[in-house]
ZAMARGU-4260 file (C-alpha; in steps of 0.2 Angstrom, whole numbers, plus 5000, padded with zeros to 4 digits):
<rodrens>
0) 4973/4778/5421 | 4985/4774/5435 | 5001/4764/5430 | 5007/4749/5439 | 5022/4738/5440
5) 5023/4720/5435 | 5039/4713/5443 | 5045/4698/5432 | 5053/4683/5441 | 5070/4684/5433
10) 5084/4693/5443 | 5099/4699/5435 | 5116/4706/5439 | 5129/4716/5429 | 5128/4719/5411
15) 5146/4719/5406 | 5151/4713/5389 | 5162/4698/5387 | 5168/4697/5369 | 5174/4679/5371
20) 5157/4672/5370 | 5140/4676/5362 | 5122/4673/5368 | 5104/4676/5362 | 5099/4694/5364
25) 5081/4688/5368 | 5077/4676/5383 | 5079/4657/5379 | 5061/4654/5385 | 5055/4666/5371
30) 5065/4659/5356 | 5064/4643/5347 | 5077/4629/5347 | 5087/4638/5334 | 5087/4654/5343
35) 5074/4663/5333 | 5061/4675/5340 | 5045/4674/5330 | 5031/4688/5329 | 5017/4675/5329
40) 5013/4678/5347 | 5005/4694/5353 | 5013/4694/5370 | 5030/4694/5361 | 5025/4709/5350
45) 5018/4719/5365 | 5034/4716/5375 | 5047/4720/5361 | 5039/4730/5347 | 5033/4748/5348
50) 5037/4766/5346 | 5045/4769/5362 | 5053/4760/5377 | 5054/4744/5367 | 5069/4733/5360
55) 5062/4735/5343 | 5057/4753/5339 | 5046/4756/5324 | 5050/4770/5312 | 5038/4778/5301
60) 5040/4781/5282 | 5048/4797/5277 | 5036/4802/5263 | 5018/4808/5263 | 5006/4801/5269
65) 5019/4795/5282 | 5011/4778/5284 | 5017/4769/5299 | 5024/4751/5301 | 5014/4739/5313
70) 5016/4722/5320 | 5002/4709/5321 | 5003/4691/5327 | 4989/4686/5315 | 4994/4695/5298
75) 4999/4683/5284 | 5014/4686/5274 | 5019/4680/5257 | 5020/4662/5252 | 5034/4653/5242
80) 5026/4657/5226 | 5026/4676/5229 | 5008/4678/5232 | 5001/4685/5248 | 4994/4672/5261
85) 4998/4658/5249 | 5006/4641/5252 | 5021/4642/5264 | 5017/4659/5270 | 5021/4663/5288
90) 5008/4670/5301 | 5014/4685/5311 | 5025/4699/5306 | 5032/4717/5308 | 5025/4725/5292
95) 5036/4738/5285 | 5025/4749/5274 | 5030/4753/5256 | 5042/4766/5251 | 5039/4779/5237
100) 5047/4768/5224 | 5061/4755/5220 | 5077/4759/5229 | 5069/4774/5238 | 5074/4774/5256
105) 5058/4781/5262 | 5048/4766/5268 | 5044/4760/5285 | 5057/4752/5296 | 5063/4747/5313
110) 5079/4750/5323 | 5087/4743/5339 | 5099/4751/5351 | 5110/4736/5356 | 5123/4733/5369
115) 5133/4724/5355 | 5130/4714/5340 | 5138/4698/5335 | 5125/4690/5323 | 5109/4695/5315
120) 5097/4687/5303 | 5079/4691/5298 | 5065/4680/5290 | 5057/4691/5277 | 5043/4689/5264
125) 5036/4701/5250 | 5026/4700/5235 | 5039/4709/5225 | 5058/4709/5224 | 5065/4714/5241
130) 5076/4730/5243 | 5079/4733/5261 | 5092/4744/5268 | 5103/4740/5282 | 5109/4755/5291
135) 5117/4758/5308 | 5132/4765/5318 | 5140/4766/5335 | 5130/4771/5350 | 5112/4775/5352
140) 5108/4784/5336 | 5092/4792/5329 | 5087/4784/5312 | 5092/4800/5303 | 5110/4798/5310
145) 5112/4780/5304 | 5124/4777/5290 | 5122/4764/5276 | 5129/4747/5278 | 5121/4738/5263
150) 5108/4743/5250 | 5102/4735/5234 | 5100/4739/5216 | 5086/4736/5203 | 5097/4723/5195
155) 5103/4715/5212 | 5089/4714/5224 | 5091/4705/5241 | 5079/4692/5235 | 5064/4688/5223
160) 5046/4688/5229 | 5042/4675/5241 | 5050/4670/5258 | 5068/4673/5262 | 5081/4672/5276
165) 5093/4686/5276 | 5108/4679/5285 | 5125/4685/5290 | 5120/4703/5292 | 5132/4707/5305
170) 5146/4702/5294 | 5142/4715/5280 | 5154/4730/5278 | 5151/4745/5268 | 5164/4745/5254
175) 5168/4763/5255 | 5165/4768/5273 | 5169/4752/5281 | 5153/4754/5292 | 5146/4738/5300
180) 5134/4734/5313 | 5145/4720/5321 | 5152/4728/5337 | 5157/4723/5354 | 5151/4740/5361
185) 5134/4748/5359 | 5127/4750/5342 | 5112/4755/5333 | 5104/4743/5319 | 5091/4751/5307
190) 5082/4741/5294 | 5071/4751/5281 | 5060/4745/5267 | 5066/4753/5250 | 5053/4746/5238
195) 5035/4751/5234 | 5028/4735/5241 | 5026/4730/5259 | 5040/4720/5267 | 5035/4707/5281
200) 5048/4703/5295 | 5042/4687/5302 | 5057/4683/5314 | 5073/4689/5320 | 5089/4679/5326
205) 5100/4690/5336 | 5116/4687/5346 | 5126/4699/5356 | 5143/4697/5365 | 5143/4691/5382
210) 5135/4677/5392 | 5116/4677/5394 | 5115/4692/5382 | 5127/4701/5394 | 5116/4699/5409
215) 5121/4686/5422 | 5107/4680/5435 | 5110/4681/5454 | 5099/4680/5469 | 5102/4688/5486
220) 5092/4691/5502 | 5103/4705/5507 | 5099/4723/5500 | 5088/4715/5486 | 5077/4727/5477
225) 5059/4728/5483 | 5044/4737/5477 | 5030/4746/5485 | 5018/4753/5471 | 5029/4762/5458
230) 5044/4764/5470 | 5059/4753/5470 | 5069/4752/5486 | 5085/4744/5494 | 5089/4742/5512
235) 5105/4753/5510 | 5108/4768/5500 | 5112/4763/5482 | 5115/4770/5464 | 5100/4766/5454
240) 5100/4765/5435 | 5085/4761/5424 | 5087/4754/5406 | 5074/4750/5393 | 5074/4733/5385
245) 5085/4740/5371 | 5099/4743/5384 | 5097/4762/5383 | 5098/4771/5400 | 5082/4781/5404
250) 5084/4787/5422 | 5096/4787/5437 | 5095/4791/5455 | 5105/4789/5471 | 5098/4785/5489
255) 5087/4770/5495 | 5073/4771/5483 | 5068/4777/5465 | 5051/4781/5459 | 5046/4773/5442
260) 5029/4781/5441 | 5034/4794/5428 | 5041/4781/5416 | 5031/4777/5400 | 5022/4760/5399
265) 5034/4747/5393 | 5048/4735/5400 | 5063/4741/5410 | 5078/4734/5419 | 5081/4742/5436
270) 5099/4741/5443 | 5104/4745/5460 | 5123/4745/5466 | 5131/4749/5483 | 5146/4743/5493
275) 5137/4726/5496 | 5135/4722/5478 | 5124/4724/5462 | 5106/4719/5460 | 5095/4720/5445
280) 5076/4716/5442 | 5066/4717/5426 | 5049/4726/5427 | 5035/4730/5416 | 5026/4747/5418
285) 5008/4744/5414
</rodrens>
């Protein structure tokens, strides 16, 4: 099936980090009044959650039968009494499938390649005690290369069965290695289920350093990026850089155009720079 581009209305400029301020990583139009992105909307899930070219990358369990986590806008989590789909449960979640046992870092997870990380919180639920592992490290890492920031023991779980908000995750520091996910430069964050019960992630609160998530909006009629089919063009020769929504660079080119037809389906940010300025547009490859 032929792929096509959906050009989103927002225009963006440079993505430089400004450590003196923080902003929501996800657009203000998609988070609630408190800055939370909730997974009770299938459009949000389709945009941000997947196995490639998404902001939230799902990671399979590491033991047979290698079950995979998934996201659903209609799945019901665990209620306040610790029972699935009971009173107080939230609808919509990333479901991190069970590990091979308690404190076994073998369950499903998800990871994010972030331009920086200032604050992170998750809304979780489970019908058993929660033993997630928080891992990560500087740069864009694969899950196998992420170091442990915080784990939990049989006698000291993160939380009991029910609904729980895990706050202050960016402030956690490993007692021996000093590893943390709080960073003004690119960092990988990896959350993995380490219990033999499914773990539901209903929402995420994420702030990065910089204004507007490090992306400042501009508009210009001169040398703006235009599209014809899958080809992005500028009036003058430019340096093109294409990022996925997680901030990872996926392709570059020089000249007056770049062909996006070979990209996998998903969301991207196309940046063009030349002597006249910098222009950026967000696109969806469908």
